[in-house]
C-alpha positions, 0 to 999 in steps of 0.5 A: 500500500505504501512505503517511506522513501529512504528506508531499506526493506529491513529497517524496523519501521519500513512497511515491508518489514512490518508486513513481513513481521506481522503477516507474510512470515506467518502465512503460506504466501508465494513471495511472487504474490507480494507487491509492496512499493520500494522505499529505496528507488531513486528520485529519477526512478519514482514515476516509473516505479509507481507505474510499474506498481499500478501495472502489477496490480492490473496484471494480477486482476486488481485488488480483491480485499484492501485492508486500511488504517486511518491516520489522524489527518484522515489519510488512507495509505499516505494520501494526505489532505489535498490528495485527489480522489482519482490519484494513482500510486505516487510520491507524497510529502508527509503531513507534519501530523503524520510525521509527529505521530510516527516520531516515537517509533523512529526515535524522534521527528528528525528520523521520520522520512518526509516523503513516501510512495503511496497507492493512490485513492483511485487505486484503493477505490478500485478494490472489490472490498475494503476494510478500514480498521481503527481503534482508540479515542485519538481516532474518534474525530477523524473516523466521524469525519470519514463516515459522516462528514462531507466527501472531501479531499481534505479527508481521503478516508471520506472517499470510502463513502462512495465505495459499494463494499467498504466496511469500518471495523472500530473499537468503542473508543474510535466509534465514540463520536459517530452520531446515530 
């Protein structure tokens, strides 16, 4: 779905490392079926890398089931505020809030990358089914905006309102500000 630019695969905070540590190393999956963006592509190769990533998704027949989280800025993937609904995989500048939230894991804000590659909202919305998972009271306000607020590029998770089969899985704290 996304990766910090400048991180090697084996960096403990890379999403490649996270996905392997928490999922791929524990299930029987052919490594050829794993398609993650690289954080080590050069600036000159980014556009090509993003096109190749999109092509690989298309050649695989699309995404059957997309699992997402939500950032405090309302981002899905790293589609920060202002990202258009039809965006494809691209390089993105990380919002200061996103970087601040990641700072403890990285050992300080100065160690958090400023850019990432992310699957775009348009690509995400082409998935046949989508699940968004959120927990904790810190996510309650943005979850409410995503579900009950206007559909806006200021909260990319709000685009999920347009999807025919998107489900939000929330704990009580994350759901606490949703109105009946």
